[in-house]
N, C-alpha and C positions, 0 to 999 in steps of 0.2 A: 557298492561302489567302491574301486580301488583308492585306499588309503593313503595312497601317494598323489592322486590326482588332488588338485590344487581346488578344484571344485567339488562343491558338495550340494545335492538337494534338499532340502531341509522344507518342514511344514509349517509356516504361519496361517494364523487365523486371525481373523478380526471382527467386532462386533462395529457394526458401522449405522448410523442412521441413515434412513430413506432418503436421502434430500437428493433433488436432480442433480445427474452427473458424477453422483458417489463414485461408481462403478469406474468411470474414465479418470477420474481424479487420484485412486488408489493406483491403478493402471499406470499410468502415469510418472507419480510419485518413484514407484519402483523400477519402472525402466530408467528413469534418470539417475536415478542409483547406482545403473552398470549391471543389474541382476536380470538374467533370464525368468520368466513363468513358464514354467514346465506342465503346470494344472492348473487351472480354475474354477471352483464351485462358489455358486451363490445359492444360497436358500433362506426365504423369510421368516424371520420369527418375532416374539413379541406383538402379536395381532398387526405385523405388517409394519410397523415404527421402525423395526430395526431387521437386518441382515448378517447372517455368518457367512463370511468370506474363506473358504479354505484355499490357501495358495500355496503349490510348491515352487520354492524358489533356487534356483540354480547360481551359487555364487560362492565368493571365499568365508567360509563361516565365521573365521575371525573377527569381520567386519558386519559381516549380517545382523547380528543383536543390535548393535548401534545404529545402524540404519532403519531396522524393523522400528525402533525406538523413535525415530524421527517421524513416524508416519503419526505420532501423537500429536503433531504439529499441526495437522489436518482437522479441522474444529467439524469433518462428521464421522470420526475412528473415535469411540468411546473405549474399545480395550482391543490390548493386541497379547497374543500367546505364543510362543516358539516352543516347538518340538523338536530336542535335539538328544539322539542317542537314547531314547526311552524316557528321558526327563522332560519336563513342562514347565516353564518358565511364563507368569503371567504378568501385565503388568496396565492398570485402567488409566483414566481421565481423572487427576487430582479434582477432588470434590470441589475445592474451589471454583472449576471452570462451570460448574453445575448450578451454581448459585443464582439468587432471584437476581440478584442486579449484573448477572451475565458477565460474571469476573473469570476472565479466560489466562489459564497461563498455561504455555508448552515449555518446555525447556529441552534443551539440546547438550546432554554431559558436562555440566561445569568441571573442572579440573584444575590442576595447580597450575599456576602459571608456568610456563617453562623459562629455564636460565636463558636471557638477555632478549625476550619476547618483550615486545611492546604491547602494554593492554590497552583496550581503549574501549571507553561505554559509548553507544551510540543510542542517542532517544529520538524517537519521531512520534510526538503526539499530532493525533487524527483527531477528529471533533467528537466523536463517542470512544476514544480509544488512546492508550499509551501502548505504544510498541516501544522497547529496548534490546539491549542485545549488548552480549560482550566478547571483543575479539581478541586472541590472543596471536600479534599478527594479522594474517592473512584469514585464520582459524578461527571461526566464530564458535563458542565454547559456550554459550547461553542465549537463549532466546524467549524473550517474554510478550505476553500482551495481555493486557488488561481492560477490560471491555468496560463500560461507565455507562449505567442507565440513565435516560432520560432525567429521570425523579434526581439520581445521586447529584449530578452535574448540575440540576437546579437549585439546591440548595447552596452552592458558591456562588450563587449570584452572578458571575458572568464569569469572560474567558479569564483575565487575570485571576479571577479568585479561587479558580481551579489549580494556580500551582502548588499548595501547601498539601492537597491531596492526593496530586498525581506522585511527587518528590518525593513524600512520604513511604507511597506504594512501593515506587522505584527501590528505594531504601531498602525496605523492610523484604523485599524480597532478593535483593541481594546478598543481604545477611543471611536470608535463612538459605540461600544456594551456598552459602562458604565461601562467595567472592568478597574481601577486605578490599573496604575501598581504597586504603593505603598499598593496593597494588595496583592500582589503575595510573596511566601514565599519563591519558588526558581524555575528554570529554569532547563528544561530539554533538551538536544535536541541529535538528532540522530548522532550516531559516523561516521566519517568517516576514509580514508586511512593512521591507524595509524599503528605504530609497533602490529606483533602479540599479544595480551594480551588474559588472562584470562577472563572468561566470570564474568559480576560483572555491579555493578554500579560507573563510576567513578569520580572522582574531575575534572572540566576540568583546568587545572593548564595551566602556561607559555609554559612549554614542548611540552604540548599537542598543545598548538596552534600552536606552531614554527614547529611541524609535520605536521599540517594541512597545512600550507600555505604552506607547499614545493612543488615542482614542480609534483611528484609524487603524491601526497596527492590533489590539487586542480583540477585533470583531473575529479574527480565525484563531484556530488552536497551534497552528504551527509556531504565532509568536513563544509559546512555550516551553517549544522545545532548545531554542538559546538562552532562556529564561532560567531553565531548569537544570541545563547543562553549565551556566556560567556560577549556580549558587554550589552545585557539587564539587566545582574545580575549583572555586574560591576556599573551601572548606579544608581541600587537600594541596592547595598552592602548586596546581598542576595548571596545564594548559586548557584554553575551551574553545572550540572552533564551531561554526557553520561551514556546509558547502552545497555550492550548488541552491542558495534558498528560491524561495517562489518566486522574488523579481527579477532572476535573471532577465536582462533585458538585450535580446539580439533581434530585436523587429528590424523589417524594413522599412524605411520613412514612409512608402507609401501607404503601410500598415495603420498608421498611426491617427490619421486624420479621418474625422466622425463625420463631418458635415454642420456643426454644431462648433462656431468658434468658442473656445475658453474651455472644452472640453476634448481630450485626447484620449485614444487608446492607450491601456498599458499593457506591459507585458507581467501577468500574474499566472504562471502554472506550475504544474507538478514538474518543475525541471529535473530533482535529483533523480526520478522514477525514468521520466522519458528520455534525459538523456542517457541513463545505464540502459536501457531495452535495446533502444539505438543504437548503442553500440555493441551489443551483444548479436543483435540481428546484422549488422556489418561486418564483423567478425564471421557469421555464419556466412555471407553472401560474399568472403572475402576480400575484401575492400577496406580499407581504412572511413571510420565513420567520419573523416574530412570530407570524402570522396564521394560520400552517399546524398541520395534525396530521396526522403522517407516522409510519410505521413502515422505521426504516433498518436492513438486515442488512450489516454488514460482516463477509466470507467470504475468510479468511486463515486462516495459521498459527492464529491464534485467531479464534474467530466470536463477534461480540457484537450482538445487536440490540436494540435502543432504541426507546422511545415518544417521541415529539419533538411537546411541545404547546404550542405558541404559543411557539419557541424555546427551551425549556428541555426536558430529556432528564429525564423524570419517572419514567423505569424501566429498567433493562436489568442483563443479565446481565452477573457476574464470571468471567469464561471463565476467568481465572488463578486464581481460587479452585475452580474445579470448577463453576460453573454452565453451563447451557446446553447446545446439542448438542457432541457430539466432535466435534473440529477434525482436520485434517490432523496435528499433535502432541498434541492437547487430548484428555483423557479425557471431558470434560464432567462431567454430573451424573450421580452412581453411587450405587445403593442404598445408606444409610449402614451399616447393621449389616455385610454383607459386607466394607464397607472396614475398619472399627473392628477385623475380624476379620483382618482383613490386617495392620491395623498392629500387633498384639498378637501374632502369627504368629512372630516371631523371625526370621522370614526376609530381613526389609529394616530397613536402616536411616532414620532420618527424609529423610535427603537423597536416596535410592534411591527412594522412593515418592514423595517431590516429584518429582523428576524423573520417572518412571513416570506421573505423572498431568499432569505438565505439557509436556513435550518426547519423551517417549516414549510416549504414548498415542496414543488414536484410531487413525486408518487408517495411522500409523506402526506402532503394537503390530499391528494386524491384517494387514499387506501388505509390511510391510517397509521403506514409502518415506512421506514425506510430498510427494512431488511428484506433484501431480493428475495429469500427462502421463502419469508412468510408471505411475497407476493406470488411466488409460484406454486406455493400450496393452497392459496384462492383458487390460482387459474386451472391446478389440478383438481379442485373440487367442484368446478363447472363454474367460476366467477366470470361472465364475459366481460364485465367493466375493469379487472385486472387484467385481463388478459391486451382490452386496448391500452391500458396505460402504457404497461410493458411494452408491447409493440411502438406506441407511440415515439417512447422515447428512444427506442431502438431507431427508429424512422430519423429523428431529430438528430441521432449521432452520425447516420451513413450523411443526412443532408452536411453536415460541419466536415466528416472528413471529404466530400465532393468538392467542396469549395477550399478548403488544401491542398487536395489536387488542382484546381485551377492556379493558385498562387503558386505551385512550382511549375505551371505551364506542359500539366500534363503530364509529363516526364518523370516518375515515380518509380524508385526501383520495389518498394515494399509498402506495404499498412503492417502496421503494429498497431494490433487491441491489447491492454493491461490494465491490472490494476483489478481491485476485488469484483468486480462485478464480469470479469472476464471469466471466471469459475463457470460463468453459467452458459451452457451451451446451447438453451435457447435463446438468450440475448446476444452472444455472440453469430450465433446462426444468423437470427435475422438481420442482422448487419452485414456481415459477411456476402449474402445473397443479392443485397444493393449494390456493395464498392468492389468485388472481386473483380472487375470486369476490370477496374482502373490498374491493378496492379495484385501480386500475388499478397495473402492475409494471412500473417503468423501472429499467435494468441498468446502471451505471456501471462498466467494467469498470474495474480497478484502483483507483487513490486520487489524492487529490487533498491530499495532507498536506505533499508541500513548496509547492505553490502557498500554502495556509493557512499554515505555517511562513511565508513571506516576507511574506505580507500583515501578519501581525501585528506583526514587528518594523518595518514599512515605516509601518506607521500611528503606533507610538512614536516611530522616528526623525523625522518628518513633523508630531510634535507634534499628532495628528487624533487621539490619546489618550493619556492618562497611563500609564506601564508601572507595574503592582502590585509590591507587596513581601513575598516569601515570609515570614511571621513563623513 
């Protein structure tokens, strides 16, 4: 190849675990980085548990090494090798990511803070993971995910009791990555079960922290986002925020009534990710989010499906309260009379039943795992009941999407599938075949919550919008 040419063809080889959809995930990642695949060869090794992928990639070689390094963020990639000018460079996944507690860390080139940049730490706890990232202005310079086993979390006794475990893990990793706390300009956390509020970025104040520590709020790990963010920010005398917490309420008044006076439907959903991917899809359609009509399904440990009409989510299921499909760990909508009988059976305490519905239900109750990859392995090994459970979960998601199409009066620009379960082609395919006649279906695997958190804080720090005050 002519050395004056800006593009080069270089060899990247990967050792990957043979999980469902691994080839598509790697290819999509490379193409999103802006490089062309000239050749791809895949061979099984290690008794069929892993494969070696050899990929010839055409791209600007000055950036290729860093982009290839980001492939280690995919949980299916074990090792990366790059061959350039006869020299070979290798890097494997850190040993910490293979521990018994499933502690998984992925780093994107932590660097020195650029002059004049605003450095933001974003924290997003999930039910079994703690995700955090460092941004210098819009550039993400560090990303990490810590996965916690059920036994590890059980030792903490409660969700609020997990605060020290998760906070110390974040601080330890920042220190090991060379990110001094005094380089931070703000910390932003995922919001928890607060009172219903308008969309926006809020200063974390004592009133908010008091509400997040209440019994109602502390059943969900999202409460820890603001609590940990406030603790870190307080020690550094910098501001702490939440952006679009899960209680953003834009529901139409027709969506509130339940049929039983004294109980109203409330808006509790994955507001951050739903709104972020909705904006991305609206941009792709060439229209503002405020002019779009979309159905967005966030598919994760909890599953929420929202009807987005002209920039507002006018209806959405409250997965935490038991609405909607069953999920990897939640029971979903259950017939009321049998549940009432279970409550009065004397066999369970209130806390035991809440856990049964929110943490030990759904796929976990049926198959003994909340990991979709483990369920898919059962299916691949011939487990017909595992296949029934997965297909039933996809069936119920499809029903929920159909109900939101009705909310939007059948006029839908697009349907979006997002969240961790959207990495599974089997799962999303089962949904698509039922709903793609309503509207085109787009899949955004994973989530945009870290980016959305950063953008909310950055707009406030730059004076582009005022921080809201939680009353």
